Structure formats: C-alpha cells, structure tokens
C-alpha positions, 0 to 999 in steps of 0.5 A: 488521529491519522487519516489514510487515503488511498488512490489509484485502483482500477481495472486493467488487462493482464500484463498492464500496470497500475500505480497506487498512492497512499497518503497520511495526514493528521496529528502525528510527529512522523510516519515510520512505515507504510504498507500495502495489504490486499485481500481477495474474496474468500482469501486471507489478508496478504502483506504485499509491500512495506517501506520504512522511513529509511527507504528500506522496502520489502515485498511478498513473494508473489509480487517480487520483481513486479511491484515497487514501493517508494516514497513520493513525499514524507507522508505519501508512498506510491506502489507501482504495479507492473506485469499485473496478473488476474491473481493480483485482483483484490482490495488493496489497503494501506496501513500507516505506522506513525509516531505521535505525542509521547512517542506513542506508535499508532497503526491506521488503515485506509478504506481500501481501493479495488484492483481488478485484473482481467485475463 
C-alpha cells in the first residue's frame, strides 16, 4: 500500500506561479516514476508531466516551457508552475509508480489538489 499525498494547490492570477508537491510513503522498495495529471470539469484527464527515477522528465505540449518537474527527495517530486493561464485551472492528481515485493509494480493516486487561475 502506497500513500500519495499532494500539496501546493491554490488560487492565483494569470501570469502567476504555484508549486505542487507529491510525496509517497508506505511499503515499497522504490519509486520509479511520478506524474501529474489534471482534469477540468467536462474535460478528459490530461497528462501534464512525468519524472522518471533517473531524472528524465517529459511534459504535455500545453505546459512545455512553463512547468518544471523535479525530485526534491527520493520519494517527493515537485512541479513548479510558472506563467499560469486560466486554462490551467483543474484538479491536479499525482500518480506514483512504485516497485514492491517480488518486483511487483503498482500505480497509486493521490486525492488531488485544486489549481485555479483567474484572468
């Protein structure tokens, strides 16, 4: 069982910045990947950014150049969001891929944190 906890959401004006944090705890051997997804009302869930254990990161086209995901700790990833736009408004969820006993891989989700950007 992996507990995923997100923090850092809030409200900001367009052009502002927010920093989201995702932490994982529980019974696992290692974290292989952390990703942020977002979903606005009426929209499909969108992959925002992913960071691998190696440090390799990838981004959705809509956030490239504005968002940066990085490791703060082996089990904590942060995503710096700059130049925020109203269309970034959504609930942001963190997904964690972990490796547990017998090399089994698991994906666990956090509860989500609201990001609201006003124009």
